[in-house]
mmCIF file of the C-alpha atoms, coordinates in Angstrom:
data_MODEL
# 
_entry.id   MODEL 
# 
loop_
_atom_site.group_PDB 
_atom_site.id 
_atom_site.type_symbol 
_atom_site.label_atom_id 
_atom_site.label_alt_id 
_atom_site.label_comp_id 
_atom_site.label_asym_id 
_atom_site.label_entity_id 
_atom_site.label_seq_id 
_atom_site.pdbx_PDB_ins_code 
_atom_site.Cartn_x 
_atom_site.Cartn_y 
_atom_site.Cartn_z 
_atom_site.occupancy 
_atom_site.B_iso_or_equiv 
_atom_site.pdbx_formal_charge 
_atom_site.auth_seq_id 
_atom_site.auth_comp_id 
_atom_site.auth_asym_id 
_atom_site.auth_atom_id 
_atom_site.pdbx_PDB_model_num 
ATOM 1   C CA . UNK A 1 1   ? 51.935 -145.952 46.224 1.00 0.00 ? 1   UNK A CA 1 
ATOM 2   C CA . UNK A 1 2   ? 49.143 -143.178 44.933 1.00 0.00 ? 2   UNK A CA 1 
ATOM 3   C CA . UNK A 1 3   ? 45.705 -143.303 44.617 1.00 0.00 ? 3   UNK A CA 1 
ATOM 4   C CA . UNK A 1 4   ? 45.474 -143.772 41.039 1.00 0.00 ? 4   UNK A CA 1 
ATOM 5   C CA . UNK A 1 5   ? 41.778 -142.516 41.430 1.00 0.00 ? 5   UNK A CA 1 
ATOM 6   C CA . UNK A 1 6   ? 42.701 -139.371 42.309 1.00 0.00 ? 6   UNK A CA 1 
ATOM 7   C CA . UNK A 1 7   ? 44.104 -136.867 40.984 1.00 0.00 ? 7   UNK A CA 1 
ATOM 8   C CA . UNK A 1 8   ? 47.771 -135.712 41.412 1.00 0.00 ? 8   UNK A CA 1 
ATOM 9   C CA . UNK A 1 9   ? 49.986 -132.770 40.094 1.00 0.00 ? 9   UNK A CA 1 
ATOM 10  C CA . UNK A 1 10  ? 53.364 -134.563 40.047 1.00 0.00 ? 10  UNK A CA 1 
ATOM 11  C CA . UNK A 1 11  ? 51.026 -136.468 36.959 1.00 0.00 ? 11  UNK A CA 1 
ATOM 12  C CA . UNK A 1 12  ? 47.898 -134.552 35.727 1.00 0.00 ? 12  UNK A CA 1 
ATOM 13  C CA . UNK A 1 13  ? 47.532 -132.336 33.144 1.00 0.00 ? 13  UNK A CA 1 
ATOM 14  C CA . UNK A 1 14  ? 44.897 -129.777 31.987 1.00 0.00 ? 14  UNK A CA 1 
ATOM 15  C CA . UNK A 1 15  ? 43.195 -130.239 28.549 1.00 0.00 ? 15  UNK A CA 1 
ATOM 16  C CA . UNK A 1 16  ? 40.283 -127.436 27.669 1.00 0.00 ? 16  UNK A CA 1 
ATOM 17  C CA . UNK A 1 17  ? 38.681 -128.076 24.377 1.00 0.00 ? 17  UNK A CA 1 
ATOM 18  C CA . UNK A 1 18  ? 36.851 -125.769 21.867 1.00 0.00 ? 18  UNK A CA 1 
ATOM 19  C CA . UNK A 1 19  ? 35.584 -123.150 24.332 1.00 0.00 ? 19  UNK A CA 1 
ATOM 20  C CA . UNK A 1 20  ? 35.070 -120.953 21.243 1.00 0.00 ? 20  UNK A CA 1 
ATOM 21  C CA . UNK A 1 21  ? 33.107 -117.434 20.895 1.00 0.00 ? 21  UNK A CA 1 
ATOM 22  C CA . UNK A 1 22  ? 30.696 -118.482 18.037 1.00 0.00 ? 22  UNK A CA 1 
ATOM 23  C CA . UNK A 1 23  ? 29.618 -121.449 19.737 1.00 0.00 ? 23  UNK A CA 1 
ATOM 24  C CA . UNK A 1 24  ? 29.214 -120.564 23.511 1.00 0.00 ? 24  UNK A CA 1 
ATOM 25  C CA . UNK A 1 25  ? 26.001 -118.614 23.351 1.00 0.00 ? 25  UNK A CA 1 
ATOM 26  C CA . UNK A 1 26  ? 24.002 -121.745 21.990 1.00 0.00 ? 26  UNK A CA 1 
ATOM 27  C CA . UNK A 1 27  ? 25.842 -123.686 25.126 1.00 0.00 ? 27  UNK A CA 1 
ATOM 28  C CA . UNK A 1 28  ? 23.099 -123.444 28.346 1.00 0.00 ? 28  UNK A CA 1 
ATOM 29  C CA . UNK A 1 29  ? 25.025 -121.695 31.094 1.00 0.00 ? 29  UNK A CA 1 
ATOM 30  C CA . UNK A 1 30  ? 27.758 -121.203 29.087 1.00 0.00 ? 30  UNK A CA 1 
ATOM 31  C CA . UNK A 1 31  ? 29.273 -118.079 31.542 1.00 0.00 ? 31  UNK A CA 1 
ATOM 32  C CA . UNK A 1 32  ? 29.693 -120.573 34.614 1.00 0.00 ? 32  UNK A CA 1 
ATOM 33  C CA . UNK A 1 33  ? 31.150 -123.082 32.250 1.00 0.00 ? 33  UNK A CA 1 
ATOM 34  C CA . UNK A 1 34  ? 33.667 -120.676 31.256 1.00 0.00 ? 34  UNK A CA 1 
ATOM 35  C CA . UNK A 1 35  ? 33.918 -119.513 34.882 1.00 0.00 ? 35  UNK A CA 1 
ATOM 36  C CA . UNK A 1 36  ? 34.530 -123.643 35.933 1.00 0.00 ? 36  UNK A CA 1 
ATOM 37  C CA . UNK A 1 37  ? 37.152 -123.872 33.045 1.00 0.00 ? 37  UNK A CA 1 
ATOM 38  C CA . UNK A 1 38  ? 38.678 -120.592 34.331 1.00 0.00 ? 38  UNK A CA 1 
ATOM 39  C CA . UNK A 1 39  ? 39.291 -121.945 37.931 1.00 0.00 ? 39  UNK A CA 1 
ATOM 40  C CA . UNK A 1 40  ? 40.495 -125.030 36.218 1.00 0.00 ? 40  UNK A CA 1 
ATOM 41  C CA . UNK A 1 41  ? 43.624 -123.175 34.468 1.00 0.00 ? 41  UNK A CA 1 
ATOM 42  C CA . UNK A 1 42  ? 44.514 -120.651 37.273 1.00 0.00 ? 42  UNK A CA 1 
ATOM 43  C CA . UNK A 1 43  ? 44.524 -123.888 39.768 1.00 0.00 ? 43  UNK A CA 1 
ATOM 44  C CA . UNK A 1 44  ? 46.499 -125.782 37.159 1.00 0.00 ? 44  UNK A CA 1 
ATOM 45  C CA . UNK A 1 45  ? 49.026 -122.604 37.213 1.00 0.00 ? 45  UNK A CA 1 
ATOM 46  C CA . UNK A 1 46  ? 49.234 -123.016 41.035 1.00 0.00 ? 46  UNK A CA 1 
ATOM 47  C CA . UNK A 1 47  ? 50.131 -126.224 40.989 1.00 0.00 ? 47  UNK A CA 1 
ATOM 48  C CA . UNK A 1 48  ? 52.422 -126.398 38.080 1.00 0.00 ? 48  UNK A CA 1 
ATOM 49  C CA . UNK A 1 49  ? 50.407 -128.467 36.140 1.00 0.00 ? 49  UNK A CA 1 
ATOM 50  C CA . UNK A 1 50  ? 50.875 -128.488 32.343 1.00 0.00 ? 50  UNK A CA 1 
ATOM 51  C CA . UNK A 1 51  ? 47.855 -126.611 29.968 1.00 0.00 ? 51  UNK A CA 1 
ATOM 52  C CA . UNK A 1 52  ? 46.861 -127.471 26.604 1.00 0.00 ? 52  UNK A CA 1 
ATOM 53  C CA . UNK A 1 53  ? 43.670 -126.125 25.141 1.00 0.00 ? 53  UNK A CA 1 
ATOM 54  C CA . UNK A 1 54  ? 42.111 -126.700 21.210 1.00 0.00 ? 54  UNK A CA 1 
ATOM 55  C CA . UNK A 1 55  ? 40.006 -125.213 18.755 1.00 0.00 ? 55  UNK A CA 1 
ATOM 56  C CA . UNK A 1 56  ? 38.163 -126.131 15.728 1.00 0.00 ? 56  UNK A CA 1 
ATOM 57  C CA . UNK A 1 57  ? 37.283 -124.776 13.182 1.00 0.00 ? 57  UNK A CA 1 
ATOM 58  C CA . UNK A 1 58  ? 38.618 -121.132 13.548 1.00 0.00 ? 58  UNK A CA 1 
ATOM 59  C CA . UNK A 1 59  ? 37.032 -119.325 11.130 1.00 0.00 ? 59  UNK A CA 1 
ATOM 60  C CA . UNK A 1 60  ? 33.586 -120.399 11.441 1.00 0.00 ? 60  UNK A CA 1 
ATOM 61  C CA . UNK A 1 61  ? 33.896 -121.007 15.297 1.00 0.00 ? 61  UNK A CA 1 
ATOM 62  C CA . UNK A 1 62  ? 35.691 -118.416 16.058 1.00 0.00 ? 62  UNK A CA 1 
ATOM 63  C CA . UNK A 1 63  ? 38.612 -117.590 18.961 1.00 0.00 ? 63  UNK A CA 1 
ATOM 64  C CA . UNK A 1 64  ? 38.982 -118.993 21.756 1.00 0.00 ? 64  UNK A CA 1 
ATOM 65  C CA . UNK A 1 65  ? 36.467 -116.838 24.163 1.00 0.00 ? 65  UNK A CA 1 
ATOM 66  C CA . UNK A 1 66  ? 38.242 -113.482 26.154 1.00 0.00 ? 66  UNK A CA 1 
ATOM 67  C CA . UNK A 1 67  ? 37.143 -114.723 29.489 1.00 0.00 ? 67  UNK A CA 1 
ATOM 68  C CA . UNK A 1 68  ? 39.279 -118.016 29.014 1.00 0.00 ? 68  UNK A CA 1 
ATOM 69  C CA . UNK A 1 69  ? 41.965 -116.957 26.489 1.00 0.00 ? 69  UNK A CA 1 
ATOM 70  C CA . UNK A 1 70  ? 43.600 -114.318 29.168 1.00 0.00 ? 70  UNK A CA 1 
ATOM 71  C CA . UNK A 1 71  ? 43.995 -116.968 31.989 1.00 0.00 ? 71  UNK A CA 1 
ATOM 72  C CA . UNK A 1 72  ? 45.434 -119.532 29.252 1.00 0.00 ? 72  UNK A CA 1 
ATOM 73  C CA . UNK A 1 73  ? 48.215 -116.877 27.915 1.00 0.00 ? 73  UNK A CA 1 
ATOM 74  C CA . UNK A 1 74  ? 48.731 -115.835 31.322 1.00 0.00 ? 74  UNK A CA 1 
ATOM 75  C CA . UNK A 1 75  ? 49.367 -119.602 32.171 1.00 0.00 ? 75  UNK A CA 1 
ATOM 76  C CA . UNK A 1 76  ? 52.062 -120.191 29.667 1.00 0.00 ? 76  UNK A CA 1 
ATOM 77  C CA . UNK A 1 77  ? 49.210 -122.628 27.960 1.00 0.00 ? 77  UNK A CA 1 
ATOM 78  C CA . UNK A 1 78  ? 49.470 -124.406 24.330 1.00 0.00 ? 78  UNK A CA 1 
ATOM 79  C CA . UNK A 1 79  ? 46.991 -123.488 22.093 1.00 0.00 ? 79  UNK A CA 1 
ATOM 80  C CA . UNK A 1 80  ? 46.414 -125.997 19.417 1.00 0.00 ? 80  UNK A CA 1 
ATOM 81  C CA . UNK A 1 81  ? 44.114 -125.710 16.346 1.00 0.00 ? 81  UNK A CA 1 
ATOM 82  C CA . UNK A 1 82  ? 42.422 -129.143 15.431 1.00 0.00 ? 82  UNK A CA 1 
ATOM 83  C CA . UNK A 1 83  ? 40.333 -130.348 12.789 1.00 0.00 ? 83  UNK A CA 1 
ATOM 84  C CA . UNK A 1 84  ? 39.083 -133.761 13.903 1.00 0.00 ? 84  UNK A CA 1 
ATOM 85  C CA . UNK A 1 85  ? 36.796 -133.865 17.079 1.00 0.00 ? 85  UNK A CA 1 
ATOM 86  C CA . UNK A 1 86  ? 39.074 -135.792 18.979 1.00 0.00 ? 86  UNK A CA 1 
ATOM 87  C CA . UNK A 1 87  ? 42.117 -133.839 20.175 1.00 0.00 ? 87  UNK A CA 1 
ATOM 88  C CA . UNK A 1 88  ? 44.149 -137.130 19.735 1.00 0.00 ? 88  UNK A CA 1 
ATOM 89  C CA . UNK A 1 89  ? 43.105 -138.286 16.298 1.00 0.00 ? 89  UNK A CA 1 
ATOM 90  C CA . UNK A 1 90  ? 45.264 -134.772 15.253 1.00 0.00 ? 90  UNK A CA 1 
ATOM 91  C CA . UNK A 1 91  ? 48.883 -136.285 15.066 1.00 0.00 ? 91  UNK A CA 1 
ATOM 92  C CA . UNK A 1 92  ? 50.476 -132.889 16.100 1.00 0.00 ? 92  UNK A CA 1 
ATOM 93  C CA . UNK A 1 93  ? 48.222 -132.555 19.391 1.00 0.00 ? 93  UNK A CA 1 
ATOM 94  C CA . UNK A 1 94  ? 48.575 -136.788 19.912 1.00 0.00 ? 94  UNK A CA 1 
ATOM 95  C CA . UNK A 1 95  ? 52.337 -136.206 19.899 1.00 0.00 ? 95  UNK A CA 1 
ATOM 96  C CA . UNK A 1 96  ? 52.189 -133.057 22.084 1.00 0.00 ? 96  UNK A CA 1 
ATOM 97  C CA . UNK A 1 97  ? 49.943 -135.136 25.213 1.00 0.00 ? 97  UNK A CA 1 
ATOM 98  C CA . UNK A 1 98  ? 52.289 -137.819 24.610 1.00 0.00 ? 98  UNK A CA 1 
ATOM 99  C CA . UNK A 1 99  ? 55.286 -135.885 24.898 1.00 0.00 ? 99  UNK A CA 1 
ATOM 100 C CA . UNK A 1 100 ? 54.303 -134.230 28.246 1.00 0.00 ? 100 UNK A CA 1 
ATOM 101 C CA . UNK A 1 101 ? 54.175 -137.719 29.859 1.00 0.00 ? 101 UNK A CA 1 
ATOM 102 C CA . UNK A 1 102 ? 51.537 -137.320 32.515 1.00 0.00 ? 102 UNK A CA 1 
ATOM 103 C CA . UNK A 1 103 ? 49.173 -140.197 32.639 1.00 0.00 ? 103 UNK A CA 1 
ATOM 104 C CA . UNK A 1 104 ? 46.372 -138.269 34.253 1.00 0.00 ? 104 UNK A CA 1 
ATOM 105 C CA . UNK A 1 105 ? 44.181 -135.514 32.061 1.00 0.00 ? 105 UNK A CA 1 
ATOM 106 C CA . UNK A 1 106 ? 41.522 -133.676 33.548 1.00 0.00 ? 106 UNK A CA 1 
ATOM 107 C CA . UNK A 1 107 ? 39.703 -132.340 30.708 1.00 0.00 ? 107 UNK A CA 1 
ATOM 108 C CA . UNK A 1 108 ? 36.761 -129.384 30.349 1.00 0.00 ? 108 UNK A CA 1 
ATOM 109 C CA . UNK A 1 109 ? 35.544 -127.739 27.274 1.00 0.00 ? 109 UNK A CA 1 
ATOM 110 C CA . UNK A 1 110 ? 32.695 -127.871 24.409 1.00 0.00 ? 110 UNK A CA 1 
ATOM 111 C CA . UNK A 1 111 ? 30.685 -129.819 23.370 1.00 0.00 ? 111 UNK A CA 1 
ATOM 112 C CA . UNK A 1 112 ? 29.942 -132.798 25.814 1.00 0.00 ? 112 UNK A CA 1 
ATOM 113 C CA . UNK A 1 113 ? 28.862 -135.030 23.566 1.00 0.00 ? 113 UNK A CA 1 
ATOM 114 C CA . UNK A 1 114 ? 31.428 -134.330 20.496 1.00 0.00 ? 114 UNK A CA 1 
ATOM 115 C CA . UNK A 1 115 ? 34.874 -133.211 20.802 1.00 0.00 ? 115 UNK A CA 1 
ATOM 116 C CA . UNK A 1 116 ? 35.188 -133.887 24.595 1.00 0.00 ? 116 UNK A CA 1 
ATOM 117 C CA . UNK A 1 117 ? 33.260 -136.875 24.490 1.00 0.00 ? 117 UNK A CA 1 
ATOM 118 C CA . UNK A 1 118 ? 35.489 -138.292 21.996 1.00 0.00 ? 118 UNK A CA 1 
ATOM 119 C CA . UNK A 1 119 ? 38.822 -136.973 22.975 1.00 0.00 ? 119 UNK A CA 1 
ATOM 120 C CA . UNK A 1 120 ? 38.375 -138.587 26.444 1.00 0.00 ? 120 UNK A CA 1 
ATOM 121 C CA . UNK A 1 121 ? 37.220 -142.022 24.725 1.00 0.00 ? 121 UNK A CA 1 
ATOM 122 C CA . UNK A 1 122 ? 40.792 -141.879 22.821 1.00 0.00 ? 122 UNK A CA 1 
ATOM 123 C CA . UNK A 1 123 ? 42.657 -141.163 25.655 1.00 0.00 ? 123 UNK A CA 1 
ATOM 124 C CA . UNK A 1 124 ? 41.085 -143.764 27.759 1.00 0.00 ? 124 UNK A CA 1 
ATOM 125 C CA . UNK A 1 125 ? 41.824 -146.033 24.954 1.00 0.00 ? 125 UNK A CA 1 
ATOM 126 C CA . UNK A 1 126 ? 45.383 -144.864 25.476 1.00 0.00 ? 126 UNK A CA 1 
ATOM 127 C CA . UNK A 1 127 ? 45.398 -145.724 29.009 1.00 0.00 ? 127 UNK A CA 1 
ATOM 128 C CA . UNK A 1 128 ? 45.257 -142.009 30.268 1.00 0.00 ? 128 UNK A CA 1 
ATOM 129 C CA . UNK A 1 129 ? 42.770 -141.316 33.623 1.00 0.00 ? 129 UNK A CA 1 
ATOM 130 C CA . UNK A 1 130 ? 40.130 -138.913 32.805 1.00 0.00 ? 130 UNK A CA 1 
ATOM 131 C CA . UNK A 1 131 ? 38.430 -136.397 35.092 1.00 0.00 ? 131 UNK A CA 1 
ATOM 132 C CA . UNK A 1 132 ? 35.844 -134.335 33.004 1.00 0.00 ? 132 UNK A CA 1 
ATOM 133 C CA . UNK A 1 133 ? 34.904 -131.452 35.357 1.00 0.00 ? 133 UNK A CA 1 
ATOM 134 C CA . UNK A 1 134 ? 30.867 -131.398 34.894 1.00 0.00 ? 134 UNK A CA 1 
ATOM 135 C CA . UNK A 1 135 ? 30.567 -127.905 35.223 1.00 0.00 ? 135 UNK A CA 1 
ATOM 136 C CA . UNK A 1 136 ? 33.022 -126.901 33.026 1.00 0.00 ? 136 UNK A CA 1 
ATOM 137 C CA . UNK A 1 137 ? 31.763 -129.001 30.072 1.00 0.00 ? 137 UNK A CA 1 
ATOM 138 C CA . UNK A 1 138 ? 28.648 -128.088 28.170 1.00 0.00 ? 138 UNK A CA 1 
ATOM 139 C CA . UNK A 1 139 ? 26.761 -129.252 25.022 1.00 0.00 ? 139 UNK A CA 1 
ATOM 140 C CA . UNK A 1 140 ? 23.756 -127.300 23.615 1.00 0.00 ? 140 UNK A CA 1 
ATOM 141 C CA . UNK A 1 141 ? 20.796 -129.328 24.186 1.00 0.00 ? 141 UNK A CA 1 
ATOM 142 C CA . UNK A 1 142 ? 20.601 -131.275 27.233 1.00 0.00 ? 142 UNK A CA 1 
ATOM 143 C CA . UNK A 1 143 ? 20.288 -134.673 26.592 1.00 0.00 ? 143 UNK A CA 1 
ATOM 144 C CA . UNK A 1 144 ? 23.586 -134.574 24.919 1.00 0.00 ? 144 UNK A CA 1 
ATOM 145 C CA . UNK A 1 145 ? 25.421 -132.904 27.888 1.00 0.00 ? 145 UNK A CA 1 
ATOM 146 C CA . UNK A 1 146 ? 23.509 -135.472 30.027 1.00 0.00 ? 146 UNK A CA 1 
ATOM 147 C CA . UNK A 1 147 ? 24.157 -138.509 27.464 1.00 0.00 ? 147 UNK A CA 1 
ATOM 148 C CA . UNK A 1 148 ? 27.649 -137.628 26.688 1.00 0.00 ? 148 UNK A CA 1 
ATOM 149 C CA . UNK A 1 149 ? 28.515 -137.368 30.314 1.00 0.00 ? 149 UNK A CA 1 
ATOM 150 C CA . UNK A 1 150 ? 27.094 -140.513 30.667 1.00 0.00 ? 150 UNK A CA 1 
ATOM 151 C CA . UNK A 1 151 ? 29.101 -142.500 28.289 1.00 0.00 ? 151 UNK A CA 1 
ATOM 152 C CA . UNK A 1 152 ? 32.327 -140.765 28.837 1.00 0.00 ? 152 UNK A CA 1 
ATOM 153 C CA . UNK A 1 153 ? 31.640 -142.496 33.192 1.00 0.00 ? 153 UNK A CA 1 
ATOM 154 C CA . UNK A 1 154 ? 30.539 -146.009 31.679 1.00 0.00 ? 154 UNK A CA 1 
ATOM 155 C CA . UNK A 1 155 ? 33.895 -146.035 29.256 1.00 0.00 ? 155 UNK A CA 1 
ATOM 156 C CA . UNK A 1 156 ? 35.777 -145.362 32.595 1.00 0.00 ? 156 UNK A CA 1 
ATOM 157 C CA . UNK A 1 157 ? 36.381 -141.407 33.206 1.00 0.00 ? 157 UNK A CA 1 
ATOM 158 C CA . UNK A 1 158 ? 35.821 -140.110 36.121 1.00 0.00 ? 158 UNK A CA 1 
ATOM 159 C CA . UNK A 1 159 ? 33.359 -137.300 36.150 1.00 0.00 ? 159 UNK A CA 1 
ATOM 160 C CA . UNK A 1 160 ? 33.699 -134.564 38.777 1.00 0.00 ? 160 UNK A CA 1 
ATOM 161 C CA . UNK A 1 161 ? 33.768 -131.231 38.996 1.00 0.00 ? 161 UNK A CA 1 
ATOM 162 C CA . UNK A 1 162 ? 36.477 -128.243 38.630 1.00 0.00 ? 162 UNK A CA 1 
ATOM 163 C CA . UNK A 1 163 ? 36.766 -127.166 42.968 1.00 0.00 ? 163 UNK A CA 1 
ATOM 164 C CA . UNK A 1 164 ? 36.736 -130.935 43.735 1.00 0.00 ? 164 UNK A CA 1 
ATOM 165 C CA . UNK A 1 165 ? 39.399 -131.308 41.084 1.00 0.00 ? 165 UNK A CA 1 
ATOM 166 C CA . UNK A 1 166 ? 41.579 -128.091 42.886 1.00 0.00 ? 166 UNK A CA 1 
ATOM 167 C CA . UNK A 1 167 ? 40.880 -129.481 46.227 1.00 0.00 ? 167 UNK A CA 1 
ATOM 168 C CA . UNK A 1 168 ? 42.880 -133.345 45.426 1.00 0.00 ? 168 UNK A CA 1 
ATOM 169 C CA . UNK A 1 169 ? 45.289 -131.174 43.470 1.00 0.00 ? 169 UNK A CA 1 
ATOM 170 C CA . UNK A 1 170 ? 46.321 -129.738 47.202 1.00 0.00 ? 170 UNK A CA 1 
ATOM 171 C CA . UNK A 1 171 ? 44.804 -132.338 49.335 1.00 0.00 ? 171 UNK A CA 1 
ATOM 172 C CA . UNK A 1 172 ? 46.293 -130.195 52.478 1.00 0.00 ? 172 UNK A CA 1 
ATOM 173 C CA . UNK A 1 173 ? 45.503 -126.979 54.325 1.00 0.00 ? 173 UNK A CA 1 
ATOM 174 C CA . UNK A 1 174 ? 47.560 -124.610 55.977 1.00 0.00 ? 174 UNK A CA 1 
ATOM 175 C CA . UNK A 1 175 ? 49.664 -123.946 53.175 1.00 0.00 ? 175 UNK A CA 1 
ATOM 176 C CA . UNK A 1 176 ? 50.177 -121.016 50.675 1.00 0.00 ? 176 UNK A CA 1 
ATOM 177 C CA . UNK A 1 177 ? 48.817 -123.058 47.920 1.00 0.00 ? 177 UNK A CA 1 
ATOM 178 C CA . UNK A 1 178 ? 45.635 -123.194 49.874 1.00 0.00 ? 178 UNK A CA 1 
ATOM 179 C CA . UNK A 1 179 ? 45.365 -119.916 50.592 1.00 0.00 ? 179 UNK A CA 1 
ATOM 180 C CA . UNK A 1 180 ? 45.508 -119.183 46.921 1.00 0.00 ? 180 UNK A CA 1 
ATOM 181 C CA . UNK A 1 181 ? 43.347 -121.642 45.927 1.00 0.00 ? 181 UNK A CA 1 
ATOM 182 C CA . UNK A 1 182 ? 40.898 -120.074 48.569 1.00 0.00 ? 182 UNK A CA 1 
ATOM 183 C CA . UNK A 1 183 ? 41.025 -116.898 46.234 1.00 0.00 ? 183 UNK A CA 1 
ATOM 184 C CA . UNK A 1 184 ? 40.229 -118.708 42.892 1.00 0.00 ? 184 UNK A CA 1 
ATOM 185 C CA . UNK A 1 185 ? 37.396 -121.044 44.264 1.00 0.00 ? 185 UNK A CA 1 
ATOM 186 C CA . UNK A 1 186 ? 35.794 -117.875 45.854 1.00 0.00 ? 186 UNK A CA 1 
# 
């Protein structure tokens, strides 16, 4: 039996929430957040995980930032626009998530205390295991980030990092995937 606390490549998917151009400059450490999210995308592609991304209010917040849009496109990610804060409150998005049929969701994006948190809470209520990569999420204010991560953890999400997730997906050295993973995390 698989350890339910560990991410498993056969059971996981990646969800990147709203990394949009006009909001990112207001997020503390946004370049590092994008870099960690891009590593997640490349790692998810390496381990053949389904990848989804969302946007919110594109006319006001802009498209997904190029530094993440390019890796998402290269990985064949499904990108969907939503008008709800929670991706799960959007009927088309929720149907797509359910259709992927993966019980583990690796989550990243912005803002931690709004869209990431509401999506995570809804995913947990739908019996998904959610792994929030703290280095790949952000908010405009540090307190909102800290409390968003704390609330998600209290609700049952596992707070981790992009690199920790990627090494869990790999779980052994000496393979071609491990060597490719090393190129991603360096």
